[in-house]
C-alpha angles and dihedrals in degrees: 000000000000122000126216115234132178113247130185115330093008095294110153120218134179113238133182109221119232112270114237091245092058090060090061116082088213090069093058095040093050092048092049092048090051090051089049093053091051090049091053090058088062089071086083097075122214104237097165121130111264106236090180129038123196126181118190109195118193102197107223092000101146121172095269087055091051091051094046091047089052091054091046092050090054093045091051085058094050096259131120088253107219094092094047121116121224115211089250090052087066093062110110099220127054129176139162128251125207106227107192118130120229090259101025134066090197105042138214129226096256100056091042092050089054088053100050095037105034100030097237131092117241145180121284115267096026129103130200095359132099126249088268087076118087121218114261093000104118095192090064092063103078114082093014098077118129124195127229136231088252088064092043089054093046091049089052091057099259124134113246135203145182123205122177142158090218129063111303087235094051122118100275102046094036093065087063093066113002136080106205133152089208125047090202095064090101093153133352088272090070094048126092109249092241091058091052091047090049090059102257114147126222117243097248090056091050091053089069101031109040097055100013099189107048099161101216128022119172134165139069134303100102096148094062091062098058136070117272115282093009105149114245116247094228099036105032114190095013102126098203090058096048125110118285106195116122092189089066092231120149100212093182093055091045090052092047092051092048093049096043094108095032100070092259122165131190118202132175105182141043096254092056092046096050093044091062120106102224090207089064096047124081098164126031130188114184119178107173102174138024089240131003121342114260121265111275091244089057098037119129098233091201097056108019122063120224122240088252092054092049092049092050093053092044094054092046089057099039098045091064089079107094089212092060133235148262117224128186113198120185127194087197103168096064082082094049093052091053094046088055092047089243102135094172091059092045095050095046087052089054092049090051091052088051088055089053090051088054092050091050089050090057091050099048141044129237087222094072106009125080109202123187128185120192145133132245093223142333134248135231088259125127144150131217143115100138093282116185126248110287095014107155107262089232093048138103129279111252095249142049122248109269088216106051098011093232131125122251136197120250089235114072138161128223090224138352146096094310092082103112131170119197117189091343096310141082112287115262103239092198088071094061138050101265092175094060115121096248099036110139110223117230118268134199096228126037115241130152088229126026116238137235121263123237103218126112119276129222123255115203117194139180135167133041113007092351087141089074086076099076137125120005120325141167111269093241089065091076101078091044090060092046092049091047091051092047096043093237132123118014132350099034098150091109091061097073110105138131094239095060092239127104111284121237094247087112087072106023090079087067095062100072089044092051091046090052091050091050091051091048092051091050092051090047092053091050091050091049 
């Protein structure tokens, strides 16, 4: 248990005392030696063919968010938090990805999604098109389309799925199937008339037309699939949740009719989802909200499925394909929490995504499943202030500011809606509930919406050929590794072997090089 102690200027903070074992050097040395032994086992590289490919994308989950989520996960379990392991922390290989868009130093989620799904960097605001396409200019679409790893997998005979906590036609998932010069063209209602007349398609329509038989689709975005002013099934009479489509098409009904004889099921609530027998479902469309799914802290656990529950159902359906599957999972509302300055919402979203990663781990094997966890970009979120061990991640720093003599929370934003002036001075956070779910952490610069951060993001990898994700790489490198491991897309020469698994040609090319280096070193020693 933590104990409250008075710090500088009477600020109370909750601290976990050192355990007796932590005072003993043997504790740390033993732990490090155990870690070393585990690391040495990684010298035997996993060069199997990846039957299954899973990408977990934490939207906006920069490294500070990962660290803070780790602490929160531990504290939710009654620990101090810092020593906790996230599921992604257990992955043996970690690298960094450079996130810039072709026209932006600090990127957006559309251009980055095109990178880690389609393998090419692109302009901000565009999905599934190359950098030759210009945002919002319909006539720059044709001829500049790029395909995604989801399509490569589908073309190779694998089952494919998309699971997200945002709208299924939001920036991240849309790059898996759409080619749009504007990420905001959710339905034809959000498109300029001239773009519609010129033949550009809205993203919701592309979800069902570009790759017609995506096996699993789950998330929000229901309103973009129905004719304008059609009352929503869950929120009847609520105008903002009603259908948006000007073309009067009912995309859900069209999908249901098409999948009638293909074991297709459409669900819109948790009860329907969890009552399915995955063995009797080949195609699943789950649209659980008119827009984005609610934050996990605000989720109605009776009607709305968690990300973990959606992932479990998705894998149960997809893994029935003997050729394997590709699954994109997005923890999309981490990003929304940060944009709103609501760190508590963002971090709980990250913890929930980590639960989903753990569930997927139990349902798959590192021997034939390559799993990658990463982010599209970071945020100007951080935590500091010399907080003591075990300090609640949403708590105060242990001192007052030496400038305005007021307390401050450990979590702060570089910019955003948390900038508040009261009577000409910074708001005194001790007068409000700074641990409330929707508290907006203070920021240095006032903005209605907090911005992305431009630093590199972590890439965690495990499974076949996960070691190819090492060092610092461009973000568009990620799908090339996944495709190589899964023997889909381009450069598949290494996949030819009698055993049916990926051959070791990915590594055999190293042997002559290493032999030459060894020879050179021997000659050098003799000369010296």
